[in-house]
C-alpha positions in Angstrom: 29.3 -17.5 32.4 27.0 -14.6 31.6 25.9 -14.1 28.0 26.6 -10.7 26.5 23.7 -8.2 26.7 22.0 -7.6 23.3 20.7 -4.3 22.4 18.0 -3.6 19.8 19.5 -2.4 16.5 17.3 0.7 16.6 18.0 1.6 20.2 18.7 5.3 20.5 17.3 6.2 17.1 14.3 8.4 16.7 12.9 5.9 14.2 9.6 7.6 13.8 11.3 10.6 12.3 13.8 8.7 10.2 11.1 7.5 7.8 9.9 10.8 6.5 11.3 14.0 5.1 8.4 16.3 5.8 7.0 18.0 8.9 4.2 16.4 10.8 0.8 18.2 10.5 -2.2 18.1 12.7 -3.8 15.7 10.1 -0.8 13.3 10.0 -0.5 13.4 13.8 -4.2 12.5 14.3 -4.0 9.8 11.6 -0.8 8.3 13.3 -2.4 8.4 16.7 -5.6 6.7 15.5 -3.5 4.0 13.7 -1.4 3.4 16.8 -4.5 3.0 18.9 -6.0 0.5 16.4 -2.7 -1.5 16.4 -2.6 -1.4 20.2 -6.1 -3.1 20.1 -4.8 -5.8 17.7 -6.6 -4.4 14.7 -4.4 -5.2 11.7 -6.7 -6.1 8.8 -7.6 -3.5 6.2 -11.3 -3.5 6.8 -10.8 -3.2 10.5 -8.4 -0.2 10.1 -10.8 1.5 7.7 -13.8 1.0 10.1 -11.7 2.1 13.0 -10.5 5.3 11.3 -14.1 6.2 10.4 -15.2 5.5 14.0 -12.4 7.6 15.4 -13.5 10.6 13.2 -10.2 11.0 11.4 -11.3 11.9 7.9 -9.2 11.4 4.8 -7.6 14.6 3.4 -10.4 15.2 0.9 -13.1 14.7 3.7 -15.7 12.0 3.6 -15.1 8.5 4.9 -12.3 6.1 4.6 -12.5 3.3 2.1 -9.9 0.5 1.5 -8.9 2.3 -1.7 -8.5 5.7 -0.1 -6.5 4.3 2.8 -4.1 2.4 0.6 -3.7 5.4 -1.7 -3.0 7.7 1.3 -0.5 5.3 2.8 1.3 5.2 -0.6 1.2 9.0 -0.8 2.5 9.5 2.7 5.2 6.8 2.3 6.2 8.5 -1.0 
């Protein structure tokens, strides 16, 4: 007997766009792409993410360099 085929509960849902109610900007696109690249390379710790964003040249909205505090504040702002 063959077991029933399971499908992922999010299959067919454009999940990336279900989490926000605002339009993507060049900044949020660049930030998202940089984060995705870091996660693909198994970088998951805060210090590694901050260093990786700085190395990638994606600046925080107010310019300058990322810090742990800036990153967590920005994720809270974007996650609103």
